[in-house]
One Martini backbone bead per residue (centre of mass of N, CA, C, O) as a GRO file, in nm:
protein
  453
    1MET     BB    1   0.095   0.037   0.024
    2THR     BB    2   0.051   0.366  -0.070
    3ALA     BB    3   0.088   0.686  -0.076
    4PRO     BB    4  -0.074   0.963  -0.131
    5ASP     BB    5  -0.115   1.194  -0.353
    6ALA     BB    6  -0.172   1.478  -0.474
    7SER     BB    7  -0.447   1.622  -0.551
    8PRO     BB    8  -0.615   1.803  -0.782
    9THR     BB    9  -0.717   2.006  -0.570
   10THR     BB   10  -0.442   2.094  -0.468
   11ARG     BB   11  -0.324   2.190  -0.734
   12ARG     BB   12  -0.543   2.398  -0.791
   13GLY     BB   13  -0.502   2.564  -0.532
   14VAL     BB   14  -0.208   2.648  -0.581
   15ARG     BB   15  -0.254   2.775  -0.858
   16SER     BB   16  -0.461   2.981  -0.760
   17VAL     BB   17  -0.277   3.132  -0.568
   18ALA     BB   18  -0.060   3.207  -0.774
   19VAL     BB   19  -0.234   3.359  -0.977
   20ARG     BB   20  -0.356   3.567  -0.780
   21GLY     BB   21  -0.091   3.684  -0.679
   22VAL     BB   22   0.018   3.783  -0.953
   23ILE     BB   23  -0.220   3.962  -1.027
   24ALA     BB   24  -0.207   4.146  -0.779
   25PHE     BB   25   0.082   4.248  -0.828
   26LEU     BB   26   0.033   4.370  -1.112
   27VAL     BB   27  -0.192   4.564  -1.031
   28LEU     BB   28  -0.027   4.719  -0.823
   29LEU     BB   29   0.191   4.817  -1.015
   30ALA     BB   30  -0.002   4.969  -1.203
   31VAL     BB   31  -0.108   5.170  -0.992
   32VAL     BB   32   0.163   5.293  -0.904
   33ALA     BB   33   0.262   5.374  -1.185
   34GLY     BB   34   0.019   5.551  -1.260
   35GLY     BB   35   0.053   5.750  -1.023
   36ALA     BB   36   0.339   5.846  -1.099
   37VAL     BB   37   0.271   5.954  -1.380
   38ALA     BB   38   0.048   6.152  -1.293
   39GLN     BB   39   0.225   6.321  -1.107
   40ARG     BB   40   0.441   6.408  -1.312
   41LYS     BB   41   0.245   6.550  -1.504
   42ALA     BB   42   0.134   6.753  -1.301
   43VAL     BB   43   0.402   6.893  -1.243
   44GLU     BB   44   0.472   6.970  -1.537
   45ASN     BB   45   0.197   7.131  -1.596
   46LEU     BB   46   0.182   7.306  -1.301
   47GLY     BB   47   0.416   7.295  -1.131
   48GLU     BB   48   0.588   7.432  -0.797
   49PRO     BB   49   0.454   7.641  -0.588
   50ALA     BB   50   0.380   7.454  -0.346
   51VAL     BB   51   0.671   7.395  -0.262
   52ALA     BB   52   0.743   7.683  -0.172
   53VAL     BB   53   0.534   7.697   0.050
   54SER     BB   54   0.634   7.455   0.214
   55LEU     BB   55   0.927   7.558   0.259
   56SER     BB   56   0.856   7.815   0.409
   57GLY     BB   57   0.711   7.681   0.648
   58TRP     BB   58   0.951   7.500   0.736
   59LEU     BB   59   1.150   7.728   0.795
   60GLY     BB   60   0.983   7.851   1.023
   61THR     BB   61   0.985   7.601   1.205
   62LEU     BB   62   1.296   7.586   1.231
   63ALA     BB   63   1.328   7.860   1.368
   64VAL     BB   64   1.177   7.781   1.624
   65LYS     BB   65   1.358   7.542   1.702
   66ALA     BB   66   1.616   7.710   1.728
   67SER     BB   67   1.513   7.893   1.956
   68LEU     BB   68   1.467   7.669   2.163
   69ALA     BB   69   1.760   7.572   2.168
   70ALA     BB   70   1.880   7.848   2.252
   71ARG     BB   71   1.732   7.868   2.524
   72ASP     BB   72   1.883   7.612   2.650
   73LEU     BB   73   2.169   7.763   2.669
   74THR     BB   74   2.079   7.909   2.955
   75SER     BB   75   2.137   7.676   3.115
   76PRO     BB   76   2.311   7.554   3.401
   77ASP     BB   77   2.322   7.288   3.253
   78ASP     BB   78   2.557   7.122   3.076
   79GLY     BB   79   2.388   6.898   2.940
   80VAL     BB   80   2.172   7.079   2.816
   81ARG     BB   81   2.365   7.255   2.648
   82SER     BB   82   2.490   7.029   2.480
   83GLU     BB   83   2.223   6.929   2.352
   84ALA     BB   84   2.142   7.206   2.230
   85ARG     BB   85   2.381   7.237   2.032
   86ILE     BB   86   2.313   6.995   1.863
   87ARG     BB   87   2.030   7.077   1.777
   88LEU     BB   88   2.110   7.349   1.648
   89ALA     BB   89   2.300   7.235   1.430
   90VAL     BB   90   2.090   7.059   1.286
   91VAL     BB   91   1.883   7.284   1.218
   92LEU     BB   92   2.076   7.467   1.055
   93ASP     BB   93   2.139   7.264   0.833
   94GLU     BB   94   1.845   7.233   0.737
   95MET     BB   95   1.796   7.529   0.671
   96GLN     BB   96   2.009   7.548   0.447
   97GLN     BB   97   1.882   7.335   0.261
   98GLN     BB   98   1.595   7.467   0.235
   99ARG     BB   99   1.693   7.733   0.122
  100GLN     BB  100   1.811   7.620  -0.142
  101ARG     BB  101   1.548   7.498  -0.243
  102LEU     BB  102   1.385   7.762  -0.245
  103ALA     BB  103   1.574   7.929  -0.439
  104ARG     BB  104   1.507   7.732  -0.690
  105ARG     BB  105   1.175   7.816  -0.682
  106ALA     BB  106   1.223   8.110  -0.540
  107PRO     BB  107   1.252   8.427  -0.487
  108LEU     BB  108   1.443   8.621  -0.260
  109PRO     BB  109   1.404   8.864  -0.073
  110ALA     BB  110   1.600   9.085   0.093
  111ASP     BB  111   1.475   9.053   0.380
  112VAL     BB  112   1.490   8.743   0.388
  113GLN     BB  113   1.785   8.709   0.324
  114GLY     BB  114   1.896   8.873   0.565
  115ALA     BB  115   1.758   8.718   0.795
  116LEU     BB  116   1.887   8.443   0.735
  117ASP     BB  117   2.181   8.527   0.761
  118ASN     BB  118   2.168   8.626   1.056
  119PHE     BB  119   2.058   8.367   1.183
  120LEU     BB  120   2.281   8.165   1.093
  121THR     BB  121   2.524   8.318   1.207
  122ALA     BB  122   2.428   8.326   1.502
  123GLY     BB  123   2.387   8.021   1.541
  124ARG     BB  124   2.684   7.933   1.490
  125ALA     BB  125   2.798   8.100   1.723
  126LEU     BB  126   2.642   7.957   1.953
  127VAL     BB  127   2.762   7.670   1.919
  128ASP     BB  128   3.060   7.779   2.022
  129ILE     BB  129   2.922   7.835   2.298
  130GLU     BB  130   2.974   7.724   2.647
  131ALA     BB  131   2.863   7.928   2.806
  132ALA     BB  132   2.595   8.049   3.027
  133ASP     BB  133   2.598   8.371   2.903
  134VAL     BB  134   2.433   8.390   2.623
  135ALA     BB  135   2.209   8.608   2.685
  136GLU     BB  136   2.437   8.850   2.655
  137ARG     BB  137   2.460   8.801   2.362
  138PRO     BB  138   2.404   8.921   2.048
  139VAL     BB  139   2.336   8.652   1.904
  140TYR     BB  140   2.100   8.583   2.089
  141ARG     BB  141   1.927   8.835   2.027
  142THR     BB  142   1.894   8.767   1.731
  143ILE     BB  143   1.740   8.502   1.769
  144ALA     BB  144   1.511   8.617   1.953
  145GLU     BB  145   1.405   8.820   1.734
  146LEU     BB  146   1.368   8.621   1.478
  147GLY     BB  147   1.253   8.336   1.542
  148PRO     BB  148   0.949   8.329   1.664
  149GLU     BB  149   0.834   8.574   1.446
  150ARG     BB  150   0.974   8.731   1.216
  151LEU     BB  151   1.074   8.508   1.022
  152PRO     BB  152   0.806   8.354   0.989
  153ALA     BB  153   0.654   8.603   0.876
  154LEU     BB  154   0.823   8.642   0.622
  155LEU     BB  155   0.767   8.354   0.509
  156ASP     BB  156   0.460   8.379   0.496
  157ARG     BB  157   0.454   8.612   0.289
  158LEU     BB  158   0.598   8.450   0.070
  159ALA     BB  159   0.383   8.225   0.052
  160GLY     BB  160   0.134   8.414  -0.019
  161ARG     BB  161   0.204   8.479  -0.319
  162ASN     BB  162   0.141   8.149  -0.398
  163GLU     BB  163  -0.106   8.022  -0.257
  164ALA     BB  164  -0.345   7.999  -0.451
  165GLU     BB  165  -0.199   7.838  -0.673
  166GLY     BB  166  -0.056   7.625  -0.497
  167ARG     BB  167  -0.307   7.491  -0.372
  168ALA     BB  168  -0.430   7.384  -0.634
  169ARG     BB  169  -0.182   7.220  -0.732
  170ALA     BB  170  -0.138   7.048  -0.479
  171GLU     BB  171  -0.416   6.912  -0.490
  172VAL     BB  172  -0.367   6.746  -0.739
  173VAL     BB  173  -0.128   6.580  -0.635
  174THR     BB  174  -0.268   6.474  -0.380
  175GLN     BB  175  -0.499   6.324  -0.521
  176VAL     BB  176  -0.321   6.131  -0.673
  177GLN     BB  177  -0.188   6.000  -0.427
  178TYR     BB  178  -0.444   5.918  -0.281
  179ALA     BB  179  -0.560   5.741  -0.505
  180THR     BB  180  -0.323   5.546  -0.517
  181ALA     BB  181  -0.333   5.444  -0.225
  182ALA     BB  182  -0.629   5.350  -0.227
  183ALA     BB  183  -0.600   5.152  -0.463
  184ALA     BB  184  -0.379   4.976  -0.340
  185LEU     BB  185  -0.539   4.889  -0.089
  186LEU     BB  186  -0.776   4.766  -0.240
  187VAL     BB  187  -0.611   4.550  -0.384
  188LEU     BB  188  -0.510   4.410  -0.128
  189LEU     BB  189  -0.783   4.340  -0.003
  190LEU     BB  190  -0.898   4.183  -0.245
  191SER     BB  191  -0.667   3.979  -0.256
  192ALA     BB  192  -0.705   3.861   0.024
  193LEU     BB  193  -0.998   3.766  -0.027
  194ALA     BB  194  -0.921   3.582  -0.278
  195ILE     BB  195  -0.685   3.405  -0.143
  196SER     BB  196  -0.784   3.284   0.126
  197PRO     BB  197  -0.967   3.048   0.027
  198ALA     BB  198  -0.743   2.900  -0.127
  199ILE     BB  199  -0.558   2.856   0.113
  200ARG     BB  200  -0.764   2.705   0.287
  201ARG     BB  201  -0.813   2.474   0.090
  202ALA     BB  202  -0.522   2.380   0.068
  203ARG     BB  203  -0.483   2.326   0.372
  204ASP     BB  204  -0.712   2.123   0.406
  205GLU     BB  205  -0.597   1.919   0.202
  206VAL     BB  206  -0.336   1.864   0.350
  207ARG     BB  207  -0.468   1.746   0.602
  208SER     BB  208  -0.606   1.511   0.458
  209LEU     BB  209  -0.347   1.379   0.359
  210GLU     BB  210  -0.223   1.331   0.638
  211ASP     BB  211  -0.450   1.151   0.753
  212GLU     BB  212  -0.437   0.931   0.535
  213ALA     BB  213  -0.139   0.857   0.578
  214ALA     BB  214  -0.174   0.766   0.874
  215ARG     BB  215  -0.380   0.535   0.818
  216LEU     BB  216  -0.165   0.387   0.614
  217THR     BB  217   0.142   0.438   0.747
  218VAL     BB  218   0.200   0.581   0.475
  219GLY     BB  219   0.312   0.884   0.305
  220SER     BB  220   0.426   1.128   0.479
  221ALA     BB  221   0.633   1.243   0.282
  222ALA     BB  222   0.431   1.354   0.074
  223ALA     BB  223   0.279   1.546   0.264
  224ASP     BB  224   0.527   1.710   0.354
  225ALA     BB  225   0.604   1.810   0.073
  226SER     BB  226   0.342   1.964   0.019
  227ARG     BB  227   0.371   2.153   0.260
  228ARG     BB  228   0.644   2.277   0.185
  229ASP     BB  229   0.555   2.395  -0.081
  230LEU     BB  230   0.341   2.581   0.040
  231SER     BB  231   0.532   2.733   0.230
  232GLN     BB  232   0.717   2.844   0.010
  233PHE     BB  233   0.497   3.003  -0.134
  234LEU     BB  234   0.410   3.177   0.106
  235LEU     BB  235   0.679   3.319   0.131
  236ARG     BB  236   0.677   3.453  -0.148
  237LEU     BB  237   0.403   3.595  -0.118
  238GLU     BB  238   0.470   3.764   0.132
  239GLN     BB  239   0.703   3.926   0.008
  240THR     BB  240   0.535   4.061  -0.210
  241LEU     BB  241   0.316   4.193  -0.023
  242ALA     BB  242   0.507   4.345   0.170
  243ALA     BB  243   0.616   4.542  -0.041
  244ALA     BB  244   0.341   4.670  -0.103
  245VAL     BB  245   0.274   4.770   0.183
  246LYS     BB  246   0.515   4.962   0.208
  247THR     BB  247   0.420   5.147  -0.017
  248VAL     BB  248   0.155   5.236   0.116
  249VAL     BB  249   0.274   5.349   0.379
  250GLY     BB  250   0.460   5.553   0.240
  251LEU     BB  251   0.237   5.718   0.097
  252SER     BB  252   0.082   5.792   0.357
  253ASP     BB  253   0.316   5.953   0.481
  254VAL     BB  254   0.334   6.167   0.263
  255LEU     BB  255   0.050   6.275   0.312
  256ALA     BB  256   0.049   6.327   0.626
  257LEU     BB  257   0.312   6.527   0.610
  258GLY     BB  258   0.289   6.720   0.349
  259ALA     BB  259   0.514   6.699   0.118
  260ALA     BB  260   0.297   6.779  -0.133
  261GLY     BB  261   0.110   6.925   0.066
  262PRO     BB  262  -0.164   7.031   0.197
  263LEU     BB  263  -0.414   6.906   0.420
  264ASN     BB  264  -0.703   6.819   0.510
  265ASP     BB  265  -0.866   6.663   0.758
  266LYS     BB  266  -0.986   6.431   0.588
  267GLN     BB  267  -0.727   6.346   0.440
  268ARG     BB  268  -0.561   6.286   0.695
  269GLU     BB  269  -0.746   6.063   0.800
  270TYR     BB  270  -0.719   5.875   0.557
  271ALA     BB  271  -0.413   5.839   0.571
  272GLN     BB  272  -0.410   5.715   0.858
  273ARG     BB  273  -0.584   5.472   0.788
  274ILE     BB  274  -0.401   5.351   0.579
  275ARG     BB  275  -0.160   5.312   0.766
  276GLY     BB  276  -0.293   5.132   0.981
  277ASP     BB  277  -0.389   4.905   0.788
  278GLY     BB  278  -0.108   4.845   0.673
  279GLN     BB  279   0.026   4.760   0.942
  280ARG     BB  280  -0.165   4.524   1.002
  281LEU     BB  281  -0.103   4.371   0.741
  282ALA     BB  282   0.201   4.342   0.794
  283GLN     BB  283   0.171   4.169   1.048
  284LEU     BB  284   0.019   3.936   0.915
  285LEU     BB  285   0.244   3.868   0.711
  286GLU     BB  286   0.458   3.807   0.923
  287ASP     BB  287   0.308   3.566   1.047
  288VAL     BB  288   0.298   3.398   0.791
  289HIS     BB  289   0.603   3.381   0.751
  290ASP     BB  290   0.675   3.240   1.023
  291LEU     BB  291   0.488   2.992   0.988
  292ALA     BB  292   0.620   2.895   0.725
  293LEU     BB  293   0.900   2.849   0.846
  294ILE     BB  294   0.812   2.639   1.051
  295ASP     BB  295   0.676   2.438   0.854
  296ALA     BB  296   0.960   2.420   0.681
  297GLY     BB  297   1.208   2.413   0.891
  298GLN     BB  298   1.362   2.732   0.880
  299LEU     BB  299   1.372   2.808   1.179
  300LYS     BB  300   1.615   2.991   1.350
  301LEU     BB  301   1.808   2.992   1.648
  302ASP     BB  302   1.954   3.257   1.862
  303GLU     BB  303   2.104   3.156   2.132
  304ARG     BB  304   2.083   3.298   2.468
  305THR     BB  305   2.157   3.465   2.759
  306ILE     BB  306   1.893   3.590   2.971
  307ASP     BB  307   1.811   3.883   3.145
  308LEU     BB  308   1.490   3.936   3.241
  309GLY     BB  309   1.468   4.207   3.374
  310PRO     BB  310   1.574   4.405   3.151
  311PHE     BB  311   1.415   4.278   2.918
  312ILE     BB  312   1.126   4.342   3.018
  313ALA     BB  313   1.161   4.645   3.060
  314GLN     BB  314   1.226   4.711   2.762
  315THR     BB  315   0.966   4.598   2.637
  316LEU     BB  316   0.769   4.783   2.792
  317ASP     BB  317   0.884   5.049   2.681
  318GLN     BB  318   0.805   4.987   2.380
  319MET     BB  319   0.478   4.970   2.472
  320ARG     BB  320   0.399   5.240   2.623
  321GLY     BB  321   0.282   5.418   2.404
  322GLN     BB  322   0.035   5.243   2.338
  323ALA     BB  323  -0.073   5.232   2.629
  324ASP     BB  324  -0.112   5.538   2.676
  325ARG     BB  325  -0.321   5.580   2.446
  326SER     BB  326  -0.517   5.357   2.609
  327ARG     BB  327  -0.487   5.376   2.918
  328ILE     BB  328  -0.258   5.157   3.001
  329ALA     BB  329  -0.112   4.967   3.249
  330LEU     BB  330   0.224   4.865   3.306
  331MET     BB  331   0.326   4.556   3.462
  332HIS     BB  332   0.562   4.386   3.700
  333SER     BB  333   0.670   4.051   3.821
  334LEU     BB  334   0.956   3.937   4.012
  335PRO     BB  335   1.166   3.725   4.130
  336VAL     BB  336   1.438   3.727   4.328
  337ASP     BB  337   1.550   3.422   4.210
  338MET     BB  338   1.581   3.469   3.910
  339PRO     BB  339   1.646   3.314   3.638
  340ARG     BB  340   1.788   3.245   3.354
  341LEU     BB  341   1.757   3.242   2.987
  342SER     BB  342   1.746   3.016   2.712
  343ALA     BB  343   1.728   3.214   2.410
  344ASP     BB  344   1.575   3.400   2.163
  345PRO     BB  345   1.550   3.731   2.185
  346SER     BB  346   1.375   3.809   1.935
  347ARG     BB  347   1.150   3.591   1.983
  348LEU     BB  348   1.075   3.670   2.272
  349ARG     BB  349   0.994   3.961   2.201
  350GLN     BB  350   0.778   3.884   1.997
  351MET     BB  351   0.591   3.735   2.194
  352MET     BB  352   0.545   3.967   2.394
  353ARG     BB  353   0.440   4.186   2.196
  354ARG     BB  354   0.196   4.029   2.096
  355LEU     BB  355   0.055   3.997   2.372
  356LEU     BB  356   0.049   4.300   2.449
  357ASP     BB  357  -0.111   4.397   2.205
  358LEU     BB  358  -0.367   4.240   2.263
  359ALA     BB  359  -0.420   4.348   2.552
  360ILE     BB  360  -0.435   4.651   2.480
  361ARG     BB  361  -0.656   4.647   2.252
  362ALA     BB  362  -0.871   4.496   2.463
  363GLY     BB  363  -0.862   4.711   2.659
  364GLU     BB  364  -0.950   4.927   2.910
  365SER     BB  365  -0.979   5.222   3.018
  366GLY     BB  366  -0.773   5.210   3.311
  367GLY     BB  367  -0.624   4.964   3.290
  368GLN     BB  368  -0.429   4.648   3.296
  369VAL     BB  369  -0.097   4.499   3.248
  370HIS     BB  370   0.056   4.182   3.351
  371VAL     BB  371   0.386   4.079   3.420
  372ARG     BB  372   0.498   3.741   3.486
  373VAL     BB  373   0.735   3.554   3.694
  374ALA     BB  374   0.780   3.192   3.741
  375ARG     BB  375   0.822   2.911   3.903
  376GLU     BB  376   0.819   2.571   3.852
  377PRO     BB  377   0.802   2.259   3.983
  378SER     BB  378   0.991   2.138   3.744
  379GLY     BB  379   1.203   2.405   3.692
  380GLY     BB  380   1.077   2.597   3.527
  381LEU     BB  381   0.932   2.868   3.325
  382ALA     BB  382   0.692   3.140   3.375
  383LEU     BB  383   0.546   3.360   3.124
  384SER     BB  384   0.307   3.618   3.184
  385VAL     BB  385   0.000   3.768   3.043
  386GLU     BB  386  -0.220   3.993   3.206
  387SER     BB  387  -0.569   4.062   3.165
  388ALA     BB  388  -0.869   4.243   3.242
  389SER     BB  389  -0.944   4.111   2.975
  390GLN     BB  390  -1.040   3.945   2.670
  391GLY     BB  391  -0.736   3.944   2.503
  392PHE     BB  392  -0.731   3.606   2.407
  393GLY     BB  393  -1.008   3.550   2.297
  394HIS     BB  394  -1.121   3.258   2.321
  395PRO     BB  395  -1.224   3.069   2.592
  396ASP     BB  396  -1.116   2.843   2.424
  397ALA     BB  397  -0.800   2.737   2.403
  398GLU     BB  398  -0.800   2.564   2.142
  399VAL     BB  399  -0.931   2.780   1.964
  400ALA     BB  400  -0.732   3.021   2.015
  401LEU     BB  401  -0.473   2.828   1.901
  402SER     BB  402  -0.613   2.807   1.627
  403ARG     BB  403  -0.591   2.861   1.289
  404ALA     BB  404  -0.886   2.772   1.194
  405GLU     BB  405  -1.073   2.871   1.473
  406GLY     BB  406  -0.984   3.127   1.536
  407PRO     BB  407  -0.968   3.442   1.537
  408GLY     BB  408  -1.005   3.711   1.357
  409GLY     BB  409  -0.823   3.930   1.183
  410ALA     BB  410  -0.513   4.078   1.242
  411SER     BB  411  -0.490   3.847   1.499
  412ALA     BB  412  -0.535   3.546   1.395
  413LEU     BB  413  -0.205   3.447   1.424
  414THR     BB  414  -0.081   3.516   1.699
  415LEU     BB  415  -0.120   3.269   1.889
  416PRO     BB  416  -0.011   3.047   1.697
  417LEU     BB  417   0.271   3.176   1.676
  418VAL     BB  418   0.350   3.175   1.974
  419LYS     BB  419   0.314   2.873   2.009
  420ALA     BB  420   0.530   2.788   1.797
  421LEU     BB  421   0.771   2.936   1.934
  422ALA     BB  422   0.757   2.785   2.203
  423GLU     BB  423   0.797   2.500   2.077
  424ARG     BB  424   1.074   2.569   1.947
  425HIS     BB  425   1.183   2.593   2.264
  426GLY     BB  426   1.039   2.335   2.415
  427GLY     BB  427   0.759   2.439   2.479
  428ARG     BB  428   0.463   2.622   2.585
  429MET     BB  429   0.109   2.722   2.561
  430SER     BB  430  -0.131   2.913   2.756
  431VAL     BB  431  -0.494   2.966   2.794
  432GLY     BB  432  -0.684   3.173   3.031
  433PRO     BB  433  -0.817   3.256   3.312
  434ALA     BB  434  -0.811   3.492   3.543
  435PRO     BB  435  -0.808   3.597   3.842
  436GLY     BB  436  -1.141   3.679   3.849
  437ARG     BB  437  -1.058   3.886   3.585
  438GLY     BB  438  -0.998   3.776   3.268
  439SER     BB  439  -0.674   3.703   3.111
  440VAL     BB  440  -0.416   3.444   3.029
  441ALA     BB  441  -0.080   3.420   2.899
  442THR     BB  442   0.153   3.134   2.882
  443LEU     BB  443   0.501   3.070   2.902
  444HIS     BB  444   0.663   2.749   2.884
  445PHE     BB  445   0.973   2.655   3.017
  446PRO     BB  446   1.210   2.442   3.041
  447PRO     BB  447   1.462   2.343   3.255
  448ALA     BB  448   1.693   2.350   3.031
  449ARG     BB  449   1.653   2.687   3.008
  450THR     BB  450   1.751   2.719   3.294
  451ILE     BB  451   1.955   2.961   3.484
  452ALA     BB  452   2.128   3.024   3.741
  453ALA     BB  453   2.209   3.329   3.902
   0.00000   0.00000   0.00000
């Protein structure tokens, strides 16, 4: 009795995924290329007065930043003054570059030219002064006089000369970029919707082949080969889509920052939505990539000895910005005699960040997320992330950790990925209710990975 080969359904599923992925990538390239061509033609046909307006405004902002840095030079603290000199030097260099760009696009009136010369000369002189009495120096008074109000006002009047025409022309370029980014994101979303059923069907068929091979006691090699082929394809597909997502996020950043011209509130909101959705899609693609590496047996661990105290504190600091925006408090409890851990630092940080991200996004304003480390009776180590909410998906642990049955959305593969990474370290992952209210996800590491402090 021989093992079953891949069925025609499997072959059709893989071909369908490949064809749809290639079509999606080609359509995305066409959208991005068309947007670039349209933008170039708009700039060629309409000129660039809006760029001069933007540069004038940015120069005024830099002048204010330079004034703030100069003000810190009056501090009695040597460290504050040293840091302020560095900031002032960086801002002055950028002002010089932006001034040159502006001069190539619009003539500079004599009063603006003179004010910029005086400001830059005085600023460079301030950088060389290390004494604390800079407030008494004439160059400081020059910066104080020009920086906060006068120089920005002169630049605003320069921008106003071309504002009416520049606003209309910048709007054309902005709309082209916005339409390109929106179309690219739409293509990505439609592609994901079109490809997901085919991937699911192919994966289900692979599982059926594996079950049948197990019942026949032979043929597991054929099923494993089919699964590795699918994993290899998913890796290539993820890389292709990840590059496209980076393009979308980059375009949305260009729009949100106003590099091509000012945006109104609604356009800025749309650009930020595009960026947020793109980042969530990028994380989902990264999870698919890592799961495919694990399935293909290609995930390598760079194991090192980790001092968990500083490691956990650093990881929490990286997540604190997201937690503060959601008004979630991050806390941690560590045992006094906590051992060190032998693990891959980047993968351990990835597991913690994924669990913290889930807990924060599902948490309620004013709540908290608690990271705990404890010794287990077996001699192993348990690292848990406890949330006051149901932050870890389905109440049934098996369902929450299942790729096929787990929760959907941008975090659909988060818990299965963390579970796979824990198992790759020789451990396991558990999900369950927390004492009282909420839920907790725990990474269990075997005794062989614990090292006495």
